[in-house]
FIMAR-114099 format. One record per residue (C-alpha): residue in three letters; z, y, x. Coordinates in steps of 0.2 Angstrom, whole numbers, plus 5000, padded with zeros to 4 digits. Layout:
BEGIN
ALAZYX;...
This chain:
BEGIN
MET692653074836;ARG691652974823;PHE690053014814;GLN689952974796;LEU688252934788;LEU688752824773;GLY689152964762;PRO689053154765;LEU688553184784;ALA690253224793;LEU691153224809;ALA692853134808;ASP694353134820;GLY695753034814;THR696153094796;ASP695353264800;THR693553274793;VAL692253404794;VAL690853394781;LEU689253474788;GLN688453604776;PRO686653574772;SER685553644786;LYS684153604797;PRO685253544812;ALA686153434799;ASN684453354795;LEU684053334813;LEU685753244816;ALA685553134802;ALA683753074808;LEU684453044825;LEU685952944819;LEU684952844807;HIS684052774823;ALA685452784835;ASN685152714852;SER683252724850;ALA682052864855;VAL681452964840;SER679853054842;ALA679853244840;GLU678453234827;TYR679553124816;LEU681053234819;GLN680053384813;ARG679553294797;ALA681353254794;ILE681853434796;TRP680453524787;GLY679453394777;GLU677653364778;GLU677153554779;GLN677953614795;PRO677953794802;ALA676853834817;THR678453854827;ALA679153684823;LYS679153624840;ALA680153774847;ALA681253774832;LEU681653594835;GLN682353634852;THR683453774845;CYS684153644832;VAL684553524847;LEU685453664856;ARG686453714841;LEU687053524839;ARG687553514857;ARG688553674855;LEU689353594839;PHE689753444849;SER690553544863;ARG691553644851;HIS692353484843;GLY692553384859;VAL691153254855;THR690753164870;THR689153094863;SER687553174870;ILE685853214863;GLU684653154877;ALA682953214879;VAL681653074882;PRO679853074884;GLY679053124867;GLY680753154858;TYR682653134858;ARG683952994858;ILE685752994853;THR686952854858;ALA688252784847;ALA689252624844;PRO690152544829;PRO691752634833;THR690852804833;LEU689552784819;ASP690052704802;LEU688252644799;LEU688352534815;GLY690152484811;PHE689552424793;ARG688152324801;ASP689252254814;ARG690552204801;VAL689252124790;ARG688552024805;ARG690351964810;ALA690651914792;ALA689051804792;GLY689851704806;LEU691351664795;ASP690351564782;ARG691551414784;GLU693051534781;PRO692651614764;GLU694351714764;ALA694051784781;GLU692151824777;LEU692751914761;CYS693952014770;ALA692652064783;LEU691452114770;ARG692752214760;ASP693152304777;ALA691252344779;LEU691052414761;ALA692552524763;LEU691552624775;TRP690452684761;GLN691152854755;GLY689952914741;SER688152964739;LEU687152934755;LEU686753094764;ALA687253204749;ASN687253364760;VAL685653324769;ARG684153414761;SER682753304769;VAL681453234757;VAL680753124771;LEU682453044774;HIS682953024756;ARG681252944753;ASP681052834768;GLU682852794774;VAL684152804760;PRO683352664749;ARG683352544764;LEU685252584767;ALA685652564749;GLU684852394749;GLU685952344763;ARG687552384753;LEU686852294738;ARG686652134748;ALA688452144754;VAL689152174736;GLU688152024730;ARG688851914744;VAL690651974740;CYS690451924722;ASP689751754727;LEU691251734738;LEU692451784724;LEU691651664712;GLY691751524725;LEU693551554727;GLY693951554709;ARG694451734708;CYS693251774693;GLY694351914686;GLU694252004703;ALA692351984703;LEU692152054686;VAL692752224691;ASP691352234704;LEU690052154693;TRP690352264677;THR689952414688;ALA688552334698;THR687652284682;ARG687752454674;VAL687252544690;HIS685752424693;PRO685252364676;GLY683652284683;HIS684552174696;GLU684652004688;ARG685651924701;PHE687152034697;HIS686951994679;GLU686851814683;GLN688551824693;LEU689351924679;ILE688851804665;GLU689451654677;ALA691151744680;LEU691451774661;TYR691051594657;ARG692151534671;SER693551644665;GLY693451554648;ARG692551694639;GLN691051604633;ALA690651714618;GLN690651874630;ALA689551774642;LEU688251734629;ALA688351914622;GLU688051984640;TYR686551864642;ARG685851934625;ARG686052114631;VAL685152074647;LYS683751984638;GLY683552124626;TYR683552254640;LEU682252164650;LEU681152134635;GLU681252304627;GLU681252414642;LEU680252314655;GLY679252184644;VAL679852034654;ASP680851874651;PRO682451834660;SER682251734676;PRO682251544676;SER683951544684;LEU684651654670;ARG683951544657;ARG684651394665;LEU686351474665;GLU686251514647;LEU685751344642;SER687251274652;ILE688451394643;LEU687751344626;ARG688051164630;GLY689751194637;GLU689351114653;ASP690451124669;LEU689551234681;GLY690351144696;PRO690851244712;ALA690151414713;GLY688651434725;PRO688751534741;ALA687551684744;ALA685851684752;PRO685351754769;HIS685451934771;VAL684152034780;ILE684952174790;ARG683752304797;GLY682452184801;GLU683552034807;THR683851884797;VAL685751844796;PRO685951664792;LEU687151624778;PRO687251464766;ALA685851454753;THR685951504735;ARG684951534720;PRO683651674723;SER683951844716;THR682751954707;ASP682952144708;ARG681752214695;GLY682452384698;ALA682052384717;VAL680852514724;PRO679452434734;VAL679452504752;THR677752564756;ASP676952664771;ARG677052844768;GLY675452904759;ALA674852734755;VAL674452704736;PRO674952534730;ALA673452444722;THR673752274717;ASP673652194700;PRO675052244689;GLY675452054686;ALA675652024704;SER677151914709;PRO678551994718;VAL678851964737;THR679951814738;ASP680151774756;ARG681951844757;GLY682251774774;ALA680751854783;ALA681151964797;ALA680352134798;ALA678652154806;GLY678852204824;ASP679852154839;ARG681552234839;GLY681452234858;ALA679752324858;PRO679752494866;PRO679952654855;VAL678452714846;ALA677952884852;GLY676352914843;ARG676053064832;GLY677253074818;ALA677952894821;PRO679752864819;PRO680652744831;VAL680552554830;GLY681252494814;ASP680352634804;ARG679652614787;GLY678152534794;ALA679152394799;LEU680452364786;PRO681052194780;VAL680352144763;ALA681952084756;HIS682052104737;ALA680552204734;ALA679952224717;PRO678152184712;VAL676852314718;THR675952384704;ASP674452484701;ARG675052654694;ALA673352684686;ALA673352534676;VAL674652534662;PRO674952354655;ALA675052334636;ALA676852354629;ALA677752204624;PRO678152174606;GLY679552294600;THR679352404616;THR679252594612;PRO677852694620;VAL679052784631;ALA679852624637;ALA678152554641;ARG677652704651;VAL679252704660;ALA679052514664;ALA677352534670;ALA677852684681;GLY679252584688;THR680552714683;ASP681952594679;ALA683352724679;PRO685152684683;ALA686552694670;ALA687152864666;GLY688652934676;THR688152844692;ASP687752924709;ALA686352814714;PRO685752874732;ALA684052944728;ALA683053094734;ALA682753144716;SER683453084699;ARG682252984688;ILE681952984670;GLY682252814661;PRO682652734644;VAL684252764636;PRO685452624641;ALA686652534630;VAL688552584633;PRO689652424636;HIS691152414625;PHE690952584617;THR692652624608;GLY693252764597;ARG692352924593;ALA691952864575;ALA691853034567;GLU690853114581;THR689652964581;ALA689352974563;ALA689153164563;MET687853154578;ALA686853014570;ALA686753124554;ARG686253274563;LEU684853184574;THR684053104558;ALA684153264548;THR682453334543;SER681953504550;PRO680953634540;PRO679053604544;GLU678853784549;ASP680153764563;ASP679453694579;ARG681053714589;PRO681753544595;LEU683253484585;THR684653514597;VAL686353434598;LEU687553494612;VAL688953374618;SER690253464629;GLY691953444636;ALA692953414651;PRO692353294666;GLY692653114662;ILE692853144643;GLY691453034638;LYS690053154634;SER688653044641;ALA689352884633;LEU689352964616;ALA687653034618;GLN686952874623;HIS687852774610;ALA687352884596;ALA685552884602;ARG685452694602;LEU686052694584;VAL684652804578;ARG683252734589;ASP682252684573;ALA682052864569;PHE681152894585;PRO679552784586;ALA679052874602;GLY680652814611;GLN682152884619;LEU682352954637;LEU683852984648;VAL683453144658;PRO684653174672;MET684753364675;THR685653354692;ARG685153264708;ALA686253134717;ASP687053274727;GLY687553374711;GLU686253504713;PRO685353554697;ARG683553514694;PRO682453664690;ALA681753674673;ASP679953664679;GLU680253504688;VAL681053424673;ALA679653484662;ALA678353404672;ASP679253244673;VAL679553234654;ALA677753284650;ALA677153144662;THR678253014653;LEU677953074636;GLY676053074639;ALA674853134625;SER675553184608;GLY675253094592;GLU676452954595;GLY677853024584;ARG679553094588;ALA680553054604;LEU682353084607;LEU682853154624;ILE684553164632;LEU684653304644;ASP686153244654;ASP687453344664;VAL686653514661;ILE687353644673;ASP687053804664;ALA685953874649;ASP684653944661;GLN684253774667;VAL683753704650;ARG683253864640;PRO681453854646;LEU681253674640;LEU681853724622;THR680653874620;PRO679353834607;ARG677653844614;GLY678353914630;GLU677553894647;ALA678753754652;GLY679253704634;VAL678753524631;LEU680053474618;PRO679553554602;GLY679453424588;HIS680653314597;ALA682553294596;VAL683653344611;VAL685453304615;VAL686153404629;THR687753354638;SER688653474648;ARG690453524655;MET690053704650;GLY690153774632;LEU688353844634;GLY688753974620;GLY687254074626;LEU686053934623;ILE686653904605;ALA686554094601;THR684754104607;HIS684053934602;GLY685253864588;GLY685953694587;TRP687453594583;VAL688953584595;GLN690153434597;ARG691553474609;LEU692553324614;THR694353314618;THR695453174624;PHE695653014614;THR696952994601;GLU698352874603;ALA697452744592;GLU695752764601;SER696652734618;TYR697452574611;ALA695852514604;LEU694952544621;LEU696352434629;LEU696152304616;THR694252294619;ALA694252294638;LEU695852184641;GLY695752074626;ALA696852064611;GLU697851924617;ARG698452014632;VAL698752184624;GLU699552134608;ALA700852034617;GLU701452194624;PRO701052334612;ARG702352454618;ALA701852434636;ALA700052464631;HIS700452624623;ARG701452684638;LEU699952644649;ALA698852754638;ALA700052894639;LEU700152884658;CYS698252904658;GLY698453054647;HIS697252974634;PHE695853024646;PRO694352904644;ALA693852904662;ALA695652864668;LEU695852724655;ARG694152644660;ILE694752644678;LEU696452574673;THR695652434663;ALA694552394678;ARG696052374689;LEU697052274677;LEU695552154675;THR695752104693;ARG697552054690;PRO697551954675;GLY699351884678;LEU700152064679;ARG701252104664;LEU700752264656;ALA702552324657;ASP702552294676;ALA700852384677;ALA701552534668;ASP703052544680;TRP701852534695;LEU700652664688;GLY702052784683;GLU702552794702;ASP700952884707;PRO699652894693;LEU698252984703;ALA698352874718;ARG698252714707;LEU696852774695;THR695552734708;LEU694552584713;THR694852554731;ASP693252464735;SER692252604725;PRO692952774730;ASP691752864718;HIS692652784704;SER694252884704;VAL695153014694;ASP695353114710;GLY693553104714;LEU692953154697;PHE694053314697;ASP693553354715;ARG691653354710;ALA692053454694;LEU693053594704;GLY691653594717;ARG690453664705;LEU691553824702;ALA691153984710;PRO692454004724;ARG693454144716;LEU693554054700;SER694053894709;GLU695453994717;ALA696054064700;PHE696153894693;THR697053824708;HIS698353964705;LEU698453924687;ALA698753744690;GLN700053764704;GLY700953904694;PRO702053894679;PRO701353864662;ALA701754044657;LEU700254094668;LEU699154034654;ASP699954154641;ASP699254324636;GLN700854404643;GLY700954304659;PRO702554284669;GLU703654434670;ASP703454454689;GLU701554454690;GLY700854474673;PRO699354384665;VAL697854304672;PRO696354404665;GLU695754334649;ALA693954334655;VAL694454214669;ARG695354104657;GLU693854104645;ARG692654054659;LEU693853904664;ALA693953854646;ASP692053854645;ALA691953744660;GLY693053614652;LEU694553644663;LEU695653724651;GLU696053644634;ASP696553724618;GLY698453734615;PRO699753714610;PRO700753794618;GLY699853954618;PRO697953974617;TYR697653874633;ARG698353724642;ILE697853614657;HIS697853424656;ASP699253344665;LEU698153234676;LEU697153384681;ARG698653494685;ALA699353354695;HIS697753334705;VAL697653514709;ARG699453524715;ARG699253364726;THR697553414734;ALA697653594736;ARG697853584755;ILE696453464756;ARG695353574745;ASP695653714757;ARG695053624772;ARG693753714782;THR691953654783;GLU690853674798;LYS689253774797;VAL687953724810;
C-alpha cells in the first residue's frame, strides 16, 4: 500500500487507487505525511485541520480523527501506524510507501549521476512521473495550501529545470522544447525557463523564433512587471543577433531539496520573478520595494535537520515554514508602497505587479490555495477563429448607451478544450488600447475545480481595480461554473456588483442562457476547428517545411484528432519531440490508439483523457450516468424517437448535456457526441465507476 501526496491525496495498492474525499481526517493525514518520520505537534495538526480559528473541542476532535484514520488503515490492510508521541503524532513512511519521499529520493540519486547525463535524465524523469496533477486538490486546508504546497511545487520546478538543462546538453533540443513551451506559459515570470526555451530554439536552427520569443518575454516583463530581462537573457539575445556559436549547453545549478543542498555542476543563475516569497505566518514583509532578490541559491535551510522536533505551541515539525530554504525567492516587497508604473504599463498591471499577483497562464492547474487575478497573457501561436475574433473585437469596442450602466458582456462557451480561454485572451489583447485601465484575467475556479464565490471574486477585483476614474477595464471571468456564480458581479449598483462601466468576457462550458436572459450580452459558441484551421495550426506549430512535405498525412492527423483544438495542441507537442518522424508514420501510430497517445507522458494533466475526466466530474451524478449511457449506446439514443427497444432519452436530459458542452448540434439528428468524447467514455466507464473511500 502506498500513500500518494503529489496530486490528489490517495491510497494505492498496485493499480487500484482510492482517492480520499475532502474531510478533516484527510487534512490530518496530509499534514502527517508532509512531515513523515517527524513528530508533528498537536497544535499544528489542529491548525491544519480547522485553520486559525479552531473549535473549543479541537483537541478531542483531533483524537477522533486519528481513530478514524487508524480504522481506515486497518480496513485497507495498511501496515503503517500513526504513533502518539509527546506533544503530537508521527507517521512512518519510506520512499516505496510515500510518493513525496520517493520523488526526493530519486532526485537525490539523480544528483549523484552528474557524470552520466543520460542516467541522470532518466532518474529525474522517473521522479517527475510521480506527480499526478494538482497538489492536494482534495485537501481543504488553507494552512497546508498556504505553507506547504508552494514549497513542494518549487521542488518540482527545480527538477524540470534540470531536465531541460540535461536535454540541451545532450543536444535533444526538440524534446526540451515540449517541456519548455509548457513551463514558460505556466510560469511566465520564471526567466530561466524562458532562457532555456530561447536557447533551444536557437540551437534547433530557429533563430527568428528565438528572437521573437525574447521580444515577447521582454515585452511581458516591461509591460506587466516593469522590469528589464536579466543580464543572462540579454547576453543570450546578443549572441543570437551576432549568430555566435553558443558552445556546449551548460549543466544546471545546485538544487535545494527540503533544506539540503544537493551538489550539482554550476550553471547560469535563474531568476523566478513569479515566485512567492516564503515568510513566517503572520509576518508582514516590510522592505524597500526595490530590494534585491535573495541570490544565495545554495544555502541550506536555517536549522539543523538533526535537531529534535519542535513541540512548542502551534509549531510544526523541524523543516517547517520557519526553517525553509531560500531558493529562488522573489524580492520581498512592501505592499503598502506601490512603485510608479513603468512607461506603457496600465494602471491595473502596475497594481498587479506591485501586489505580486503574477498569475499563471490560463488553463493551467497551478498548485495554489486560491486562484489569483493577473494580467491577460498573450496566447502563443494563436491560429484560426478569424471570424470569431473579429466579431468579438467589434463587440468589445462598441459604444454602450450612456444611460446603460450594465457592463458590456460577451459570453464565450463551448466544449472542454475547444479554445474558449485562448480566444478570449487573444481578442482581449487585440483591443487593449480601448481599455486604458488595463485588462484582468479572473479565474472563477480554484485549483481543485471548485467554484469561487461571487463575493470573494468581487473583493479581489475591487482591490485590483482600485479607485475609479482611470477609465474602462476589460475583465475575463474565466471558467464560470453557472450563472449564479457571476450574476451578482454584473448587477448594476448591486451589493457585490463591481463591474458596471467595464467590459466583461465570460468563458464557460455552460450555455448560461439564464444569465443572457436576465443581464443581456452577446454569445459566441465555439465548435471544433474547420479542416483548414486544423491544417493551419499544424503549419504554425510544426513548421511549413515539415507539414507541406506531407500534406495528406497532415490532414489525416487532423482528422484523427477530430479537429479538436486541445487534441491538436497535444499532438503537435508530441511531434515536436520527434522531429525525424514522418507525418505518415505518425498518423499510423496515432490511429492505433488515439486516446492513449493524445497525452504528454511527463505531464499527465495535458491529455485528452484528463480533460474529459475533469469535465465529466463536474456533472451531477445522475446526469453523468445519463451521458455515459448515451455515449456507450447506439447513436439512435440521441434521436427524438430513440431505439425501438427502450425509447428516447428525455429531451430535458439531452438539453442539459448540450448546455454543458458535451453534446454538439447534429447532423445526424438534433444532437451528436464528438467521436473522441464517445471513445473516452467507452474506454473509461469502468474506471469512472471505481469507488472512492470516505473517511
